[in-house]
N, CA, C and O atoms as a DFTB+ gen file, in Angstrom:
412 C
 N C O
     1  1     -18.078       2.027      14.291
     2  2     -16.962       2.036      13.477
     3  2     -17.331       1.403      12.632
     4  3     -18.072       0.425      12.722
     5  1     -16.755       1.980      11.446
     6  2     -16.772       1.720       9.884
     7  2     -15.752       0.897       9.487
     8  3     -14.748       1.575       9.267
     9  1     -15.556      -0.398       9.281
    10  2     -14.202      -1.304       9.325
    11  2     -14.289      -1.512       7.973
    12  3     -15.333      -1.871       7.429
    13  1     -13.098      -1.277       7.304
    14  2     -12.620      -1.448       5.845
    15  2     -12.950      -2.662       5.499
    16  3     -12.743      -3.458       6.414
    17  1     -13.486      -3.245       4.314
    18  2     -13.426      -4.927       3.952
    19  2     -11.445      -5.333       3.261
    20  3     -10.905      -4.286       3.616
    21  1     -11.074      -5.610       3.038
    22  2     -10.822      -6.518       1.507
    23  2     -10.281      -7.933       1.549
    24  3     -10.194      -8.784       2.434
    25  1     -10.008      -7.882       0.491
    26  2      -9.966      -9.751       0.094
    27  2      -8.348      -9.909      -0.441
    28  3      -7.637      -9.100      -1.038
    29  1      -8.039     -11.487       0.096
    30  2      -6.736     -11.764      -0.348
    31  2      -6.748     -12.062      -2.023
    32  3      -7.828     -12.028      -2.613
    33  1      -5.531     -12.346      -2.732
    34  2      -5.374     -12.357      -4.048
    35  2      -6.412     -13.747      -4.248
    36  3      -7.400     -13.637      -4.973
    37  1      -6.198     -14.652      -3.763
    38  2      -7.024     -15.583      -3.611
    39  2      -8.148     -15.869      -3.779
    40  3      -8.781     -16.551      -4.585
    41  1      -8.452     -14.997      -2.527
    42  2     -10.366     -15.395      -2.517
    43  2     -10.617     -14.254      -3.549
    44  3     -11.839     -14.113      -3.537
    45  1      -9.975     -13.190      -4.614
    46  2     -10.224     -12.729      -5.468
    47  2     -10.394     -13.664      -6.633
    48  3     -11.453     -13.852      -7.231
    49  1      -9.322     -14.187      -6.870
    50  2      -9.376     -15.193      -7.867
    51  2     -10.676     -16.210      -8.010
    52  3     -11.330     -16.530      -9.003
    53  1     -10.786     -16.588      -6.611
    54  2     -12.284     -17.631      -6.840
    55  2     -13.579     -16.619      -6.910
    56  3     -14.236     -16.639      -7.952
    57  1     -13.988     -15.704      -5.813
    58  2     -14.888     -14.678      -6.511
    59  2     -15.110     -14.855      -7.821
    60  3     -16.210     -15.190      -8.261
    61  1     -13.796     -14.584      -8.740
    62  2     -14.158     -14.136     -10.021
    63  2     -14.878     -15.504     -10.498
    64  3     -15.804     -15.423     -11.305
    65  1     -14.592     -16.358     -10.161
    66  2     -14.962     -17.497     -10.780
    67  2     -16.607     -18.149     -10.417
    68  3     -17.190     -19.108     -10.925
    69  1     -17.074     -17.128      -9.258
    70  2     -18.142     -17.084      -8.947
    71  2     -19.121     -17.318      -9.958
    72  3     -18.512     -17.553     -11.002
    73  1     -20.604     -17.372     -10.171
    74  2     -21.417     -16.884     -10.795
    75  2     -21.700     -15.410     -10.401
    76  3     -20.982     -14.783      -9.621
    77  1     -22.894     -14.869     -11.053
    78  2     -22.989     -13.165     -10.648
    79  2     -23.675     -13.347      -9.530
    80  3     -23.348     -12.559      -8.643
    81  1     -24.915     -14.472      -9.115
    82  2     -25.873     -15.069      -8.133
    83  2     -24.992     -14.246      -6.705
    84  3     -25.250     -13.232      -6.056
    85  1     -23.980     -15.162      -6.648
    86  2     -23.162     -15.584      -5.308
    87  2     -22.305     -14.034      -5.558
    88  3     -22.096     -13.437      -4.502
    89  1     -21.784     -13.319      -6.863
    90  2     -21.231     -12.137      -6.080
    91  2     -21.946     -11.044      -5.920
    92  3     -21.463      -9.936      -5.682
    93  1     -22.884     -11.244      -6.015
    94  2     -24.070     -10.003      -5.663
    95  2     -24.328     -10.560      -4.713
    96  3     -25.144      -9.713      -4.350
    97  1     -24.376     -11.631      -3.554
    98  2     -24.615     -11.829      -2.175
    99  2     -23.186     -11.463      -1.801
   100  3     -23.083     -10.624      -0.905
   101  1     -22.385     -11.808      -2.180
   102  2     -20.986     -11.888      -1.457
   103  2     -20.840     -10.502      -1.047
   104  3     -20.503     -10.303       0.120
   105  1     -21.131      -9.059      -2.167
   106  2     -20.868      -8.051      -1.824
   107  2     -21.681      -7.660      -0.951
   108  3     -21.228      -6.840      -0.152
   109  1     -22.866      -8.009      -0.817
   110  2     -24.089      -7.224       0.269
   111  2     -23.884      -7.852       1.712
   112  3     -24.561      -7.664       2.722
   113  1     -22.514      -8.830       1.491
   114  2     -21.640      -9.322       3.057
   115  2     -20.950      -8.460       3.327
   116  3     -20.759      -8.067       4.478
   117  1     -20.402      -7.965       2.243
   118  2     -19.264      -6.966       2.497
   119  2     -19.418      -5.604       3.387
   120  3     -18.906      -5.127       4.400
   121  1     -20.704      -5.150       2.153
   122  2     -21.700      -4.187       3.429
   123  2     -21.683      -4.385       4.234
   124  3     -20.966      -3.862       5.088
   125  1     -22.662      -5.464       4.422
   126  2     -22.907      -5.587       6.169
   127  2     -21.339      -5.985       7.193
   128  3     -21.186      -5.749       8.392
   129  1     -20.615      -6.460       6.499
   130  2     -19.090      -6.415       7.579
   131  2     -18.775      -4.766       7.719
   132  3     -18.458      -4.598       8.897
   133  1     -18.750      -4.051       7.322
   134  2     -18.565      -2.704       7.028
   135  2     -18.955      -1.977       8.440
   136  3     -18.215      -1.324       9.175
   137  1     -20.232      -2.263       8.583
   138  2     -21.182      -1.677       9.753
   139  2     -21.044      -2.334      11.298
   140  3     -21.005      -1.923      12.458
   141  1     -20.991      -3.695      10.530
   142  2     -20.877      -4.768      11.680
   143  2     -19.741      -5.967      11.370
   144  3     -19.945      -6.944      10.649
   145  1     -18.557      -5.675      12.052
   146  2     -17.749      -6.784      11.989
   147  2     -17.548      -7.843      12.606
   148  3     -16.511      -8.504      12.558
   149  1     -18.706      -8.134      13.352
   150  2     -18.503      -9.629      13.909
   151  2     -20.092     -10.352      13.104
   152  3     -20.504     -11.354      13.688
   153  1     -20.791      -9.968      12.067
   154  2     -21.524     -10.975      11.498
   155  2     -21.176     -12.153      11.134
   156  3     -20.077     -12.398      10.637
   157  1     -22.105     -13.035      11.350
   158  2     -21.097     -14.605      11.039
   159  2     -20.904     -14.909      12.054
   160  3     -21.173     -14.363      13.124
   161  1     -20.130     -16.347      11.677
   162  2     -20.273     -17.301      13.341
   163  2     -18.465     -17.366      13.348
   164  3     -17.729     -17.628      12.396
   165  1     -18.080     -17.021      14.811
   166  2     -16.679     -17.441      15.155
   167  2     -16.227     -18.653      14.623
   168  3     -16.912     -19.657      14.817
   169  1     -15.418     -18.710      14.124
   170  2     -14.496     -20.314      14.326
   171  2     -13.253     -20.375      15.159
   172  3     -12.207     -20.194      14.535
   173  1     -13.172     -20.569      16.290
   174  2     -12.081     -21.438      17.496
   175  2     -11.529     -19.990      17.878
   176  3     -11.276     -20.060      19.080
   177  1     -11.122     -18.279      17.256
   178  2     -11.484     -17.466      17.612
   179  2     -12.154     -16.483      16.817
   180  3     -12.407     -16.284      15.629
   181  1     -12.419     -15.730      18.371
   182  2     -13.668     -14.401      18.306
   183  2     -13.316     -13.562      16.843
   184  3     -14.177     -13.485      15.967
   185  1     -12.005     -12.966      16.684
   186  2     -11.396     -12.510      15.456
   187  2     -11.555     -13.176      13.842
   188  3     -11.326     -12.491      12.845
   189  1     -11.917     -14.388      13.787
   190  2     -11.657     -15.545      13.005
   191  2     -13.114     -16.097      12.360
   192  3     -13.364     -17.124      12.991
   193  1     -14.064     -15.883      11.484
   194  2     -15.254     -15.978      11.013
   195  2     -15.837     -16.399      10.151
   196  3     -15.223     -16.026       9.151
   197  1     -16.791     -17.047       9.812
   198  2     -17.256     -17.168       8.742
   199  2     -18.728     -17.061       8.094
   200  3     -19.367     -17.693       8.936
   201  1     -19.493     -16.730       7.300
   202  2     -20.522     -16.149       6.833
   203  2     -21.100     -17.213       6.035
   204  3     -20.509     -17.160       4.957
   205  1     -21.533     -17.689       6.022
   206  2     -22.969     -18.685       4.718
   207  2     -23.373     -17.933       3.661
   208  3     -23.789     -16.790       3.852
   209  1     -23.307     -18.449       2.478
   210  2     -23.918     -17.911       1.426
   211  2     -24.036     -18.823       0.359
   212  3     -23.275     -19.190      -0.537
   213  1     -25.723     -19.213       0.844
   214  2     -25.753     -20.098       0.353
   215  2     -25.233     -21.613       0.380
   216  3     -25.460     -22.216       1.429
   217  1     -24.758     -22.105      -0.341
   218  2     -24.145     -23.549       0.171
   219  2     -22.239     -22.873       0.295
   220  3     -21.409     -23.712       0.643
   221  1     -22.031     -22.274       0.172
   222  2     -20.642     -22.089       0.189
   223  2     -20.733     -20.964       1.515
   224  3     -21.667     -20.234       1.847
   225  1     -19.384     -21.143       2.111
   226  2     -18.917     -19.719       3.188
   227  2     -17.809     -19.042       3.052
   228  3     -16.692     -19.522       2.860
   229  1     -18.133     -17.765       3.163
   230  2     -16.646     -17.037       3.359
   231  2     -16.165     -17.110       4.458
   232  3     -16.917     -17.420       5.383
   233  1     -14.886     -16.873       4.698
   234  2     -14.361     -17.310       5.431
   235  2     -12.975     -15.540       5.785
   236  3     -12.074     -15.245       4.999
   237  1     -13.269     -14.805       7.027
   238  2     -12.414     -13.686       6.989
   239  2     -11.999     -13.620       8.634
   240  3     -12.360     -14.380       9.534
   241  1     -11.135     -12.468       8.697
   242  2     -10.544     -12.330       9.563
   243  2     -10.797     -10.756       9.798
   244  3     -10.548      -9.853       8.999
   245  1     -11.483     -10.621      11.390
   246  2     -11.173      -8.821      11.804
   247  2     -10.095      -8.203      12.397
   248  3      -9.823      -8.613      13.526
   249  1      -9.198      -7.057      11.800
   250  2      -8.117      -7.172      12.539
   251  2      -9.329      -5.714      13.324
   252  3     -10.029      -4.982      12.625
   253  1      -9.258      -5.662      14.739
   254  2      -9.807      -4.569      15.722
   255  2      -9.210      -3.415      15.456
   256  3      -9.706      -2.381      15.007
   257  1      -7.341      -3.816      15.976
   258  2      -6.549      -2.436      15.333
   259  2      -6.267      -1.572      14.397
   260  3      -5.632      -0.532      14.570
   261  1      -6.787      -2.020      13.227
   262  2      -6.375      -2.146      11.742
   263  2      -7.990      -0.937      11.327
   264  3      -8.277      -0.156      10.420
   265  1      -8.622      -1.402      12.545
   266  2     -10.160      -1.278      11.935
   267  2     -11.249      -2.006      10.215
   268  3     -12.275      -1.619       9.655
   269  1     -10.257      -3.178       9.967
   270  2      -9.898      -3.442       9.096
   271  2     -10.689      -5.098       9.176
   272  3     -10.978      -5.602      10.261
   273  1     -10.957      -5.786       7.853
   274  2     -11.248      -6.957       7.925
   275  2     -10.800      -7.454       6.123
   276  3     -10.918      -6.871       5.045
   277  1     -10.211      -8.923       6.570
   278  2      -9.576      -9.281       5.493
   279  2     -10.700     -10.881       5.365
   280  3     -10.990     -11.829       6.096
   281  1     -11.013     -10.428       4.045
   282  2     -11.746     -11.634       3.360
   283  2     -10.515     -12.735       2.911
   284  3      -9.611     -12.315       2.188
   285  1     -10.515     -14.063       3.335
   286  2      -8.962     -14.602       2.770
   287  2      -9.892     -15.936       1.928
   288  3      -9.137     -16.522       1.152
   289  1     -11.083     -16.416       1.922
   290  2     -11.473     -17.653       1.535
   291  2     -12.657     -17.816       0.659
   292  3     -13.075     -16.658       0.682
   293  1     -13.427     -18.427      -0.051
   294  2     -14.864     -18.687      -0.111
   295  2     -14.938     -20.084      -0.387
   296  3     -14.536     -20.326      -1.525
   297  1     -15.291     -21.038       0.218
   298  2     -15.042     -22.545       0.029
   299  2     -16.797     -23.134      -0.380
   300  3     -17.775     -22.443      -0.664
   301  1     -16.684     -24.633      -0.269
   302  2     -18.237     -24.957      -0.210
   303  2     -17.764     -25.870       1.486
   304  3     -16.677     -25.669       2.028
   305  1     -18.342     -26.389       1.799
   306  2     -19.158     -27.473       2.973
   307  2     -17.797     -28.641       2.496
   308  3     -16.797     -28.850       3.183
   309  1     -18.088     -29.237       1.242
   310  2     -16.872     -29.998       1.510
   311  2     -15.621     -29.907       2.244
   312  3     -15.158     -30.851       2.886
   313  1     -14.866     -28.316       2.105
   314  2     -13.512     -28.310       2.103
   315  2     -13.419     -27.574       3.695
   316  3     -12.409     -27.048       4.162
   317  1     -14.276     -27.653       4.126
   318  2     -14.547     -26.371       5.086
   319  2     -13.772     -26.574       6.231
   320  3     -13.342     -25.581       6.818
   321  1     -13.477     -27.900       6.721
   322  2     -12.395     -28.094       7.322
   323  2     -10.464     -27.563       7.538
   324  3      -9.648     -27.019       8.282
   325  1     -10.703     -28.341       6.057
   326  2      -9.054     -28.055       5.508
   327  2      -8.785     -26.604       5.402
   328  3      -7.784     -25.975       5.744
   329  1     -10.404     -26.015       4.601
   330  2      -9.960     -24.328       4.708
   331  2      -9.852     -24.190       6.355
   332  3      -8.826     -24.583       6.909
   333  1     -10.682     -23.757       6.939
   334  2     -10.502     -23.718       8.605
   335  2      -8.875     -23.870       9.100
   336  3      -8.283     -23.032       9.780
   337  1      -8.483     -24.744       8.749
   338  2      -6.915     -26.006       9.621
   339  2      -5.640     -24.700       8.602
   340  3      -4.721     -24.039       9.085
   341  1      -6.115     -24.762       7.146
   342  2      -5.375     -23.831       6.419
   343  2      -4.747     -22.074       6.996
   344  3      -3.701     -21.473       7.240
   345  1      -6.419     -21.862       6.968
   346  2      -6.168     -20.633       7.552
   347  2      -5.495     -19.809       8.758
   348  3      -5.183     -18.619       8.812
   349  1      -5.358     -21.001       9.855
   350  2      -5.464     -20.726      11.216
   351  2      -3.653     -21.256      11.041
   352  3      -2.878     -20.385      11.438
   353  1      -3.278     -21.976      10.742
   354  2      -1.820     -21.958       9.800
   355  2      -1.419     -20.777       9.677
   356  3      -0.467     -20.270      10.269
   357  1      -2.382     -20.099       8.618
   358  2      -1.495     -18.947       8.065
   359  2      -2.145     -18.113       8.291
   360  3      -2.539     -17.470       7.319
   361  1      -2.689     -17.595       9.946
   362  2      -2.734     -16.612      10.423
   363  2      -1.462     -15.293      10.762
   364  3      -1.705     -14.093      10.634
   365  1      -0.199     -15.828      11.178
   366  2       0.518     -14.647      11.056
   367  2       0.912     -14.211       9.910
   368  3       1.244     -13.026       9.918
   369  1       1.017     -14.924       8.623
   370  2       0.722     -14.352       7.505
   371  2       0.179     -13.547       6.718
   372  3       0.631     -12.924       5.758
   373  1      -1.108     -13.605       7.308
   374  2      -2.402     -12.882       7.156
   375  2      -2.675     -11.645       7.992
   376  3      -3.512     -10.774       7.754
   377  1      -1.916     -11.707       8.904
   378  2      -1.135     -10.237       9.501
   379  2      -0.536      -9.593       9.098
   380  3      -0.774      -8.385       9.102
   381  1       0.317     -10.026       8.669
   382  2       1.366      -9.351       7.546
   383  2       0.762      -8.697       6.594
   384  3       1.007      -7.509       6.384
   385  1       0.042      -9.270       6.015
   386  2      -0.137      -8.965       4.283
   387  2      -1.117      -7.646       4.755
   388  3      -0.975      -6.529       4.258
   389  1      -1.996      -7.924       5.656
   390  2      -2.937      -6.666       6.051
   391  2      -1.905      -5.537       6.417
   392  3      -1.782      -4.459       5.835
   393  1      -1.391      -5.865       7.191
   394  2      -0.011      -4.762       7.250
   395  2       0.283      -4.335       5.983
   396  3      -0.340      -3.318       5.677
   397  1       0.839      -4.659       5.346
   398  2       1.521      -4.440       3.926
   399  2       0.179      -3.654       3.391
   400  3       0.376      -2.441       3.327
   401  1      -1.064      -4.042       3.015
   402  2      -1.766      -3.432       2.371
   403  2      -2.191      -2.212       2.839
   404  3      -2.738      -1.500       1.996
   405  1      -2.083      -1.760       3.998
   406  2      -2.202      -0.746       4.744
   407  2      -1.536       0.468       4.856
   408  3      -1.859       1.633       5.087
   409  1      -0.340      -0.245       4.587
   410  2       1.066       0.705       4.030
   411  2       1.385       1.758       3.076
   412  3       2.539       2.174       2.979
C-alpha cells in the first residue's frame, strides 16, 4: 500500500532551515515512507516512529486508517527526549490536524 506523506507547518519551517544535503536525505526518506510506512524505529507505540538522518532524527506518525504519514519534527540528539515527550503529549492534536489536512 502506498502512503501519502505530509509535514506539519513546524516541520516544514525546520526543514527549510536545513542544508541541502539534509533536505535531499529527508526527501529520500519520504520516498521510502511512501512504500514502507514502518521503516525507522518505533517509539513507545507502533505508529510513532523516528528515522535517523546523519546526526538528526525525523519523527513521524503513521495513520493506517488514512493511509497517511504525518512528519512532525526534525531534531538533533540533544533534544530527543524533550521532542518525544512533546509529540506524545500532542498526539490527539496531530490526529485532528491530519483529519483537517485530508478534508
